[in-house]
N, C-alpha and C positions, 0 to 999 in steps of 0.2 A: 352809421350808414346814412348817406344823404340821398334823398330821392328828389329829382328835378323834373319839372313838367313844363314844356313850352306851350304857348298858345298865341293866337293872333295872326297866324299865316293866312294866305289867301291868294286869289288871282286878281291882279291889278294891271292897269295900263302903265306904260312908261311915263315917268314924271310924277306918278302918284306917291303916296306915303303909306306906310304901315307901321304899327307899333307892336313889337313882339314882347311877350311877358315870359318870365321864367319863375315859377313858384317853387320854393324849396320846402321840404317836408319837416325841417328841424328848426328849432328856435335859436340854434347856434349858427345860423346862416352867416351872421356877422363875423364869424371867425375865418371865413373862407374868401380867398381871392377867387374871382370868377371871370368867365369870358364867354364869347360867342364864336362859334365856328359855323361853316357852311360846307355843303358837299353837293356838287352838281353831278348829274349822271355821267358815269365814266371818268370822273375826276377824283383826285384825292381830297380828303377833308382839309379845308382851308381856314386859316385863322382870320377872324374878322376884327375882334376887339377884346381887350382885357380891362378889368377894373379891379382896384384893390378893395379889400373888405370894407374900408371906410368910405369908399366912393371918391376919394380925393384925387387919386391918380388914375389916368386912363392911357391906353396905348392902342392906336388904330392901325389897321393895315392901310397901305397907301391907296388901295382901290376903293376904299369907302370914306377916306378922310374928307371932311367937309360936307358929307351927305348924311352920315349916320352919327347918332349920339347914343351914349350908354349912361344909364343911371341905375341906382338901386335904392330900395326902401327897406332897410333892415328891420324896421318895426313890422313890416308886412312880409318879411322873408321873401322878397320879390326883386328881381332884376328886370330891367327894361332895355329894349333896343329900338330906338326911334329911327326909322329908315325913311329918308326923304329923297326926292328926285330919283326914284328907282329906275334902273336900267334893265334891259333884257338879260344882260350878263350877271345880274344879281339873282337870277333864278336858281334856286337850290333848296335843299332841306337845311334848315337852320337849327343848330343845336346849342344849348347852353351847357356849360361845364363848370365844375368847381375843383379847386386845387387845394390839397392839404398842406403842401410845402410852401410856406410864406416866402421863402427865399427864391422860389421859382416864379413869382408873380411876373406877369407880362410875357411869359414864354409863349412862343407861337407854335410850339410842337404839341399836337394833340395827345401824344403819348405821355406827356407830363401831367395831364389832368386825370383826376381820380374818379370823378362822378360825372355822369352824362344824363341828359334827358333823352327821350325817344325821338325828338325832332318835330319840326313843323314846316310844312311845305310853303314856300313863297314862289309864286310864278308871276313873272312880269312880261306882259305881251307888248309887242312893238306897234 
């Protein structure tokens, strides 16, 4: 069982930056492909970015490409989401997720992911 916990959310103004962290409870974190999703009030959970277990390959949603970066430190069992030039439309609860099936890496469907954190709120004011 993998337990995930996000941190780093907050209230910022448009144009600011935030870095989210996702800490995993297991030492085998490096066996899982992972990703970030977000969910705004009244909307479905939306794919943001995925990263392979090695950190070599990434896949971004068009809405965040060029503004967000993802990385992971497997020695610390932690994944990061650096968000720059934030916009009001980035306001949402952000979730990290992990995927057991290596063949499904990069999937944008939240139903494919097996483990989820409780989420962290990001609010961007205009």
